[in-house]
N, C-alpha and C positions, 0 to 999 in steps of 0.2 A: 288190472293184474297182468294183462298181456304186455302193455307198455312197460310196466315195472320190471318184468323179467327180462325183456329185451334190453332195457337200459342197463341192467346189471350184468349183461353178457350171457344170460341164460336163454339164448334164442330158441333152443330145442323145446324148453319148457313153455316158452311163450307160444310157440306154434301148437303145442299139445293143448293148451288152454283155448286157442283159437278153434281148433277142431272140435273140442268139447262144446264150445259155445255154439257152433253151427249144429252139432248133433242135437243139442237141447232146444233148437228152434229159434235162437236169438239171431237177429239180423245185424251184421257188423256195420259200423258207421265209418266215416272218413278217418277218425282217429285210430280205429282198430286196423284198418287197411294200411295206414301209414306205418304202424308198428310191425305188422306182418311183412310188409315189403322190405323193411329194414332187416328183419330177421332173416328173410330169404336171401337178401343181398350178402349178409355176413357169412351165411352158411353156403352160399353159391348153390342153392337148391332151386334150379330153374323151373322144374315141373311144378313144385308147390307154389312158386311165385306166379306162374301162368294160371294155375287153378284159381288162386286168390284174385287175380286180375279178372278172370271170367265171372267170378262171383260178384265182384264189384260192379261190373257192367250190368249184370242181370239185376242187381239190387238198386240200380239207378242212383248211385251215390253221386251227389253234386260235384261237378268239376272243381278241384281245389289245388292251388299251387303246391302246397306242402305234400299232398298225396301224389300228385303228378311227379314231383321231384324225387320222391321216395321210389315210385314205380320205375322211373327212368334209371335211377341208381341201381335198382335191383337187376334190370335187364343188362345194363352195362357190366356190372360186376359178375354177372353170370355168363359173360362173353357172348352176349346177343345184342350187339350194337345196332343192328337193323331195327329190332323191336324197340330199343331205347329211343332211336331217332323218330320212329313212327309215333310213339307216345307224345314226343315233343311237337311233331307236326299237327297232331290232333288236339293239342291243348288249346282251350278257348282263351285262356289268360296266360300271358308270358311276362316275365319280369327278369331281373338280374339273377334270381335264384334258379329259374328254369334254364336260362341260358348257361349259367355256370355248371349246372348239372350235366347239360349236354356236352360242354367243353371238357369237364372233368372225366366224363364217361369215355369219351374218345381217347383221352390221355391215358386212362387206365388200361385201354386195349392197345396202346402203342400206335394209335392212328394219328401221328403228328400232323400230317397235312390237313386232316379234317379239323383238328384242334385250332390251327391257325386260321383256316377258312371260316369256322364258326365264330371265332373271336372277331374277325373283320366284319362278318355279317351283323353280329351283335352291335358293334360300334356304329355301323352304317345305318342301322335301324333306330339309332338314338338312345340305346341303353348304355349306361356307364358301368364298366367293370368294377368289381370291388377287389379287396385283397385276396379273397379266395379264388376269384377268376384268374388273377395274375399268378397265383401259386400253381394252378393247373397248367397255365401256359408255360411258365418257367420249367416245370417238371417235364413237360412235353419236349421243350427245346433241349433239355438235358438228355432225355431218352434218344432224341434224334441227332444229337451232336451238333445242334445249331447254335454255335457260340455267338456269332454276329447278331442273330435274331434275338437270342436270349438277353444279350447286353442291351439291345434296343428296347425290349419290353421292360427290362429292369429299370432303365432310365425313364421310360414313359410313365411309370407309376407315379413318380414325384413331379416330373415336368408337366405332364398332361392332365393328371387326375389328382394331384396333391395327396397321394397315398404314401404314407411313410412305410418303407419296407420293414417287415417284421423278421423275427428269428428264422422262420421257415423259408422266407424268401432268400435270405442270405445263405442258408444251408443249401437251397436249390441251386443258387449260383455257384457255390463252392463245388457242388456235385457236377454241375455243367462243365466248369473249367477242368475239374479233376478227370472226368471221363474223357475229355478231349486231350488229356495229357499235358495240360497247362498247369502243372502243379505249383510252379513258382507264383503264377498269378493267383491261383486259388489260396495259397498260403498268405500272400500279401493282402488279399481281400479279407481273410479271417482276422489278420492282425489290425487292419484299419477299420473294421466294422464295429458298431456299437455292441455287437453280440460276442465279442472276443472272449468273454468270460462265461459263455454258455457251452455246455458239452456237445450240443447238437451239431454245431458247425465244425468242431474238432472231430466229431464222429464221422461227418461227411468227408473231411480231409483224410482221415485215417483210412476209410474205405477206398478212396480214390488212389492214395499213395500205395496201398497194398496191391491194387489191380495192376499198377504200372511198375511194381517192384522197386520203389524208391525206399530202401530200407532206412536211410537216415531220417526221412520225413515220417515214415511209419513210427519210428521210435519217438520222434519229437511230438507228433500228434497224439500218440498213445500216452505219453507222459502227461501232457496237458489234460487229456480226457480223464485219466485216472485221478488227477488232482481235483477235478470238478465232480466226478461221479465214481468214487472208489468202489462202490458195491455192484457195478454193472459187469456181469460175467462175460457178456458178449464181446466186449472189446479186448478182454484178456484172451479170448479164443482167437480173435482176429490176429492179435500180435503173435500168439503161439503158432498159429498156422503159417504166418509169414516167415517166422524163423525156420519152421520145419521145411517150407518150400525152398529155403536157401541153404538147407543142410546145417543150420546152426543149432544143434541139438542141446548144447549146454544152455543156450538162451531159452530154448523151449522148457527145459527143466526148471530154470530160474523163474520163468513166468508162472508155471504151475505151482511151484513152491510158494510164490508170492500170493497166489490165489488161496492156497491152504492156510497160510499165515494170517491173511486178512479175513478168513472165514467166508470168502465168496464161493458160491456154488453155482454151477451151470444149471440153469433151469431145463427140465426135460422138454424135448420138442413135442409138439402136438400137431396132428393133422386130422382131416376128416374127409369123408367121401359120401356122396348120395347114391344109393342103389335102390331102385324101385320105390322112390319117394321116401325112403328111410335114411336118416343121416347116421353114419357110424363114425365114432371118434376114437382116436388111438394116441397113446403116449409111447415114448420110446421104451421098449422092453415090456410093454403092457400085455398082460395075459388075462385080463378081466372080461374080454369079449367072449360071448357064448360060443363063437366059432374059432377061437384063437388057435386051437390045435390044427384045424384045416388051413387057417391063414398062414401059420408058420411052415407047414408042409409045402404050401404053394410058394412061399418066399424061398425056401431051400431049393425047390425045383427050378425056380427062375434064376437063382444065383448060379446054379450049376450050368444052366443054359448060357448065361452071360459069360461065365468063365471059359466055357468051350468056344465061345465066339471071340475070345481074346480080351475080354474086359478085365482091367486090373484096378481094384478099388484103391482109393486114396485113403491111406491109414494115418496120415499126418495129423488128423484132428484129434 
């Protein structure tokens, strides 16, 4: 039940069943803890994750690569890299999965130097990286603006490990080049890659060209993206915001009219926060929360404070 709910994206329900399970005197096993840690990682509920970790230790659950990887992932996604690395250090069994969890974890926390150090350690200790490992490394290089290193790792995939780059690897390289302002190289990579007909790489190029204000490339990438994925509202918003930032209000109107004509609707944003071990979920304009009146009063108060401090909201969205 717990695993099923977590796999369906109902992490809160999964954790409720876990708590009921414990209250009824059942002892969780390694499969239970694996699902619980994944739920806590998704919800970024560090305290619940730590509690489950303590229960696992007291229950003397046998050391397991899958559980350890899920536990590491939970700590890293909850912005606790020290604890994540500690779990790795105490693991009795290590393989490419645990190493990749460590590398990915540091990457998620923007610790680029640690990502590359761990990758080198992994190789030195005789473990062969897989396509997931390389994706984490390329993403870290993109975050850190390490173009030369990123190119080297990208080439190493095929030359040293006979791993054929997949769609996400190309998207990571496009993102790396785009972030560094090398938009022409990013565009050429998209055109020459076997993934040229996939929306993911065009989406990466669209995001990069928007950041650097290349309006011509924004329009080109957006056109290709819409051809491949016409019902994605997010890219319409990116294009609309880019036009707005450049004062092209007629273009903004045209994009929004195109959205209406094609029946595309922008999905409402969702966020959550953990307070005293309870997860609260919110949608845009949501008033279903039992304390919504107090929440909106506080938002109004904070908005007034921000405006008094000189904050000017961006209404171009």
